[in-house]
N, C-alpha and C positions, 0 to 999 in steps of 0.2 A: 726317556725322562719321566716314566711313571714314578720313579723314586721321589721326584719332586712333588708330585700329587699326593703320594702316600705320606711324605714328611709334613706337608701342609695339613693334611687330615689329622695326623697324630698330634701335631702342636696345637691346632685349634680344639681338638677334643680335650687335651690336657688343661688348656686355658679355661674352657667351659666349666670344668669341674674343680678348678683350683680355688683356695682361699687367698687372702691378701699376702700372706707369707709365701705361699706356693707360687703366686704369680711372679714374685721377684726372682725365685729360682728358675722358672721357665724363661723369663726374660734374659737372665744371664746365660743360660745354656743355649739359647737360640740366637740372641743378638749381641752377646758380650764379645770380647776380643777373641775368645776361642770358641764361640758358639757355632752351631751347625749352620745357621743361615749365613753368618759372617764368613764361614769357611768356603761356602759356595760362591760368595761374592768375590773372594780372593782368587777363585779359579778363572774368573773372566779374563784376566790378563794373559793367560797362557793359551786361550782359545784362538782359533782362526777367525777371521772377519765373518765368515759364513756362520760358524757356530755361535759367535757372539750375538749375531743378529737374531737367531732363532732361540737361543737359550737365555740370553741376557734378559729380555723382558719378563720371562717366566720366573727367573730368580728374584728380580726386583718386585714382581707382583707378590711372590711369596713373602718377602720382607714387609711390604705394605700390609698384607692381610694379617700377618702375625702382630705387627705394631698396632693396627686398629683393634684387634681382638683383645690384646692386653690392655689398651687404654679403655675400651668399652666395659670390659669385665671389672677393671678396677673402680671405675666410676659407679657401676651397678652395686658392687660390694660396699663401697663407702656410703652410698645412698641408703642401703639396707641397714647398715650399722647406725647411721644417724636416725633413721625412723625408729629403730628398736630403742635407742637411747631416749628419744622424745617420748616414746610410748611409756617408757619406764619412769619418767620424771614428771608425770602429770601431777597437778596440785588441785585438791578438792577445795574450792573457794567457799563451799558451804560449811566447812568445819568451823566451829566456834573457836575464837582466838582469845585466850586469857593473858593479855599482855597489858600492863599498866601504861597509861599515857605518858609519853616521854617528853612532851613539850612543856615549857614553863613560860610565864610572862616575864619579859626582861625588866629589870629594875627601873629602867628609863621609862618604859611604857607604864609601869605601875605608879611611878611618881607623877607622870603626866595625868593619870586618872585621879590621883590624890588632889593634885592642884585644881583640876576641873571641879571636883566635888567641893572643895573648901571655898573657892571663889564663887561657885554657883550659889552657895548659901548666903554670900555677901552681895548678890545681885549682879555678878559679872557674867558676861557671855564670853564664848571662846571664839576668837577670830583667827583666820588663817590668811596666808598670802603666798606668792610665788617665791621659790628659792633662787630663781635667776631673776635678779632685779636690775633696774636701771640706775644710773649714777644719781639722778634727781631724787628718787625715793630713798636710796640708801644713804646719801650724803647731803646733798644740797638742801633738800627740804628740812633736814634735821639741823640746819645751821652749822654744818661741818665745812669749813672753808677749804678752798682748793690747796692751801699750804699745810693742812692738817696731816700729821704722820700716818693716820689711819688709812688715808687714800693711797699710801705708797704700795708698790707691787710686792714688797716683801711682807706685807700684812694682808693684802687683798688678792684674791684670785679673779683676775680679769679675763673676760672672754675676748676673742679677736674682734677688732673694730668692725662695725657694720658697714657694708659697701655703700649703703644709701645715706650715710651720714647721721643716722639716728643716734640717740643717746648711748653713751658707753655702757655695755652690759657686764655684769659681774655676778659672782656667787655671794649672796647677801652676807654681811659680816655681823649682823644682829637681826633680831625680829622687829626692830623699831620701824622698818618700812611698812609693816602691817598697821602700826599706829597711824602713819601718814595716810595710807589708803582708807582707813576707817574714817578719819576726820574729813577726808575729801568726799567720800560717798555717803556719809551718814550725818544727819543733823544731831547736835547735842540735845539732851545729856547723853554722854557715852560712858559706858563702864565695860571694859574688855580685858581679857588676858590673851596674849599671843604666844602660844608655845610652838616650838618647831626646831628644825635643823638650821644651823648657821655654819659658816666657813671662815676659817682664818689660817694663815700660813704660820703655824706654830705646832710643835709636837715635843712633848716630854711627859713625865709621869703624871702631870696634872693638866696637860693641854694636848688636844688632838686637832688635826686639820678640820675635822668635821665634829661638831658637838651640838648639844641641845640647849636651848635658852627659852626662858619664859619672861615676857614683859607684861606689865600692867599699865593700863591708861585709864584715867577718870577726867572727863571734861564736863564742867558744869558751872553754875554760877555760885560765887561765894566759896570756892574751894580754897583751903588753907593747908599749911604744912602740918597742922594738927590732924587733919583727916588722913594725911599720908601716914603719920607715925601710928595712929590707931589702926589703920588697915594693916600695916606691916606686923604690928604686935599681934593682932588677931590671927593673921595668916600663920606666922611662925609658931604661935602656941598650938594652933590646930594641927599643923604639919608635923611638928616634933611630938605632939601629944603630951605636953608638959605645961603646967601653970606658971613655973618659975623662970620663964624665958625673960631675959632682961636685954634691952636693946640700948645701943649707943650710936647717935647720929654725929658723924664728924663732917665738918665742911669739906667740900671736894669741888671738882670742876668737870662738867660735862657740857659740850657745846649745845645740847638740846634741852638743858634744864637750867633754871636760875631762880633761887639758889639751888645748889646741888649738895648731895650728902652721901657719904659712904655709910653703910649700915653694918655695925658690929653686933654680934651676938655673944653674950657671956657663956663661959663654959668652965668646969671644974676638972680637976684631975682625980679620977677614981681608979685605984688598982693599976696605976700607971698608964691608964688610957683616958682620952679626952671625952667628957660627958657634957652634952649640951644642957645648960641650966646654971643659975647662979651668976656671979660676977667676979670671980677670982681672976679669970683671964678673959681676953677679948679676941675675937676672930671675925674678919670681914666676910660677910655673906652676900651682900648685894649692893647695887648702887641705885640711887633714887634722886628725886628733886621735883620742883614745880616746873611744869612745861614752860619752856622759853616763849615769851610773847612772839618772837619771829617765827617759831615753828607754828604757833596757832594761826598767825597771819599768812603764812605760806600755804595753809590748807584752806584758805578763804574764809576764816572765821575772824571775828572782832575781838582782839585780846583785851580790850576794855570791858567787854561784856562776859567773855568766857575765860575761865581759869581752869587749871587742872594739874594733876600730879602724875608722874610716871615712875616706874621702877623696873628693874631687871636683874636676873640672876641665872646662873647655869644650873639646868636641871640635873646634869651629871653630877655636879658638885653637891647638890642637895641630896642626891641619892648616896653619895659617898659619906656625907656627914651623918645621915640617919641610919644606914645600913652597914657601915663599918668597912667599906672598901678603901684601899689605900693606893691604888694604881688605876688611873682613868683609862690607860690603854687596854686593860683587860675587858672593858666594856664592848670593845669592838673586835676582839680576837675570835669570837665565835667558838670558844672552848666549852664544850658540852658539860664538862665537869664543873666549871665556874658557873654556868647557867643553872645547873641543877642545885648547886649550893646557895646561890643568891637569888634565883628566880622565884616566882610566885605561882601558885596554882591558879588555874584559869577561873575558878569561882571565888578567888579572893578579891572580891569587888570592894573598893574603898567606899565606906560610908561614914558620915560624922557620928551616927548613933552607935555603930559597931567599931569605930576606929578606922581612921584612914589608912593605917599600916597593917590592917587585918591580913 
């Protein structure tokens, strides 16, 4: 049986010097259907029991040795190939990179900065609050009754009921809860704007389930509707950077203000496009009114002593009007081409002296 020893030495020597392609040829010639080792295994059936006991283990040992050698050699060759590839793909991180900055400031972020700049000049602070609100802050304290359609599930994203029976939680439908929290926590006089994300179950070219809103609140003594109108005129003239802004206040209804007014801004048609300014046509831009006495009382203040006004509008809509977008859904698509076209450079910081839309 020295032939078995010689065959094993020859196969192991061939395996030790073979490359990956050669290994496959050796495997087929030794362990394939017509391979040399396979042929030896087939002879076991014609041997006597005595020969099978002495020769069988040596043939099986040959097969195991060849199989292990093939596996080990293949793993070694693949590891060497990977090491060579990694060595050839090194990157020198010290090399200078001459690539322009790809990021831009989103129009919504830009408009938020513009609003903060404008109202800071009018003495307003920026207030924030949680996006997950309870029913009392979002509806009840704002004089929104149980039967109001805004509370319906087709308009509001409610969270599962709390097991301990606490107030019902929801995704806030407006930033007005920030006004309530501010009046509860802070003594008048109060002058704030509350920008942030809000959520309603609506989606089309001008509505999305998540959108951005800014609301303003003033609480002081002797506040009148005239203060509200002057504030809105000053704000819109600074925002659109035009002096020919004309406003029209129309009577309306909001549960949390009395009286309430929808605010229209005048516009003209120039070259077939809408241009803010003038009074040829009218377009609604925000809602406003005097804070309802019940809302003031719900926050622990005396409505006979303190009065105020509030207003609110969509930040996304303001961006669309000023910068010429026509589909709100594109704001949230994350399309880098849209962002490069409508986005702002990181250093385009809004200032009243340089222009809020710089």
